[in-house]
C-alpha positions as CSV (number, residue, x, y, z in Angstrom):
1,X,9.0,-21.2,-42.2
2,X,6.6,-19.5,-40.0
3,X,6.6,-18.2,-36.4
4,X,6.0,-20.5,-33.6
5,X,3.7,-19.0,-31.0
6,X,4.3,-20.1,-27.4
7,X,1.2,-21.6,-25.9
8,X,0.1,-19.8,-22.6
9,X,1.9,-21.0,-19.6
10,X,4.6,-22.8,-21.6
11,X,8.1,-21.4,-22.3
12,X,10.4,-22.7,-24.8
13,X,13.8,-22.5,-23.2
14,X,16.8,-24.3,-24.4
15,X,19.6,-24.9,-21.8
16,X,22.9,-26.1,-23.3
17,X,26.1,-26.8,-21.5
18,X,28.9,-24.0,-22.1
19,X,31.2,-24.8,-25.2
20,X,34.8,-25.7,-24.4
21,X,37.7,-23.8,-26.2
22,X,38.3,-26.6,-28.5
23,X,34.6,-26.8,-29.6
24,X,34.4,-23.1,-30.2
25,X,37.6,-23.3,-32.4
26,X,36.0,-26.1,-34.3
27,X,32.8,-24.2,-34.9
28,X,34.8,-21.2,-35.8
29,X,36.8,-23.0,-38.4
30,X,33.7,-24.8,-39.8
31,X,31.9,-21.2,-40.4
32,X,35.1,-19.9,-41.9
33,X,35.2,-22.7,-44.4
34,X,31.5,-22.3,-45.1
35,X,32.0,-18.6,-45.8
36,X,34.9,-18.9,-48.1
37,X,33.1,-21.6,-50.1
38,X,30.1,-19.0,-50.5
39,X,32.6,-16.3,-51.5
40,X,34.2,-18.5,-54.2
41,X,30.9,-19.2,-55.5
42,X,29.8,-15.6,-55.9
43,X,33.0,-14.8,-57.5
44,X,32.7,-17.6,-60.0
45,X,29.0,-16.7,-60.9
46,X,30.0,-13.1,-61.4
47,X,32.8,-14.0,-63.8
48,X,30.4,-16.4,-65.6
49,X,28.0,-13.4,-66.0
50,X,30.5,-11.1,-67.4
């Protein structure tokens, strides 16, 4: 994936509404689950290599 250059006179700006507390908590929980799965996989791979 490469870098996208902005054409002259054009700005790529993303305006998104602020997150609610509920949305922040849901995102945090999702990220924690992903990280824990990744850590478990790494441990499993290390054990298999040994």
